[in-house]
N, C-alpha and C positions, 0 to 999 in steps of 0.2 A: 556398530557403528554405523548413523543413517547418514542417508545419501544427501547432499547439498539439496540435488534437484528436489528429493522428498519436502526437505525443511520448507522450499521454496516455493511448494506448489500448497502446501497447506497456510504457509503464510500470505499469499495472493489469495487465497479461498476466503480468508479469514479479513482480508482490505472490506469490500464491499459491505461485508454485514456491519463497518463501523459506519459505513455511512446511512445506512439503511437500505443496501441494493440489496438485488434476488439474483442475482451474474454471477459464477462461481466457475472463474477463470482458470485453467489448468496452462501449467508452463513446459508440458512435452512437448519435444518439436515435435511437426508436423514436415514429415519430410516430403510430400505428394510432394508433385509438381503438377501443374494443369496443361491442358494444350498451348498456353501463351507462355507457360516456362517461369510462369510465380507461382510461388508457395500460397496455399488456399488451407484454412482452418482457423487455428487459435489465432489471439492477438499478439504479434511479437512480444517480446519480455520487456523492449524498452517501451510501449507502449503501456503497456501494465504497472512501468514505475511512473511514467507519468501522469498515468489518470490516478494514481495512488499516490503522488505529491500533489496533486491539484483538488482530492479530499480533504487530505491533511490541511492544506491551505486554503479552503472553503471552513472546513472545523474549528480550523487561528483563528478566521475573522469571526465567526461567529463567537466564540471563546470570548473575542474581544468585545465584542459589540454588546456583548451582557455584559460584561466588567464598567464598561462605560456606563451601558441604564442602569445599572448598580449604584454609581457612584453618580452618575447624574440625579438618580433618585425620579429615574420615568417609569417605575412601574416594572420595574424585573425584580424578581424574587431572589435572595440570595439563595435560593436552592437549586435554580435556573442556572445563574451564574457558576457554582461551583460545580454543577452538574457538567455544562458547556467546557468548564476549562479543562475536567476531567477528561470527556471526550476529548479534546483535544492533544492533551498529555498523553493519551494511550496510543491514540492513531500516529502522531510523532515517536514515540516508541518503538512503532510495530514496523513503520516504514523506516528506521533507523537502525530497527533487527535484519530484516531482507535485505539491506542496504550491508550489511558486516557481514550477512553470510553470503551474498554476493562476490564480495571481495574476498573469501576466504575460499569460494570456490573456485572464483580465479586464480589465488595463490596456489591455490590446490593443481591447476592445471599447468601453470607457469613452470612447478618445480618437476612437473612428471618427468623421466629420463625417458627418451624413446630410442 
C-alpha cells in the first residue's frame, strides 16, 4: 500500500503542471531548525494547498470568461471554451483528490493507538 505522503507528493508535483508552472514542490517535512528557531526549506503544506486552490480558482475564472465569450459571440472559439472548461474540471478533480487523501491520512493518524 502506498504511503499517503507519497501520494500527496505526487499530487502536489502535478499541480503546477496544470497551471503551466515549472516548480515541483515536495511535501517531505524539513525538521532542521535555523539559529532563529524557525524551520527553513520547502513551503508548508498549507501554503501548497492555498496556492493550488488559487490556481484552480484562476482556471475556473478563465473557463467562465471563455464560456461567456462564446455565448456573447466575442470571438472565442468553441474549442477554446471546451479546453478551458476541461482544464478547470481536471484541476478541481485533482485538488479534490488531494483533499480526500489528506483527510484519509488524518483519519489514519487519529485511528492509531499508542
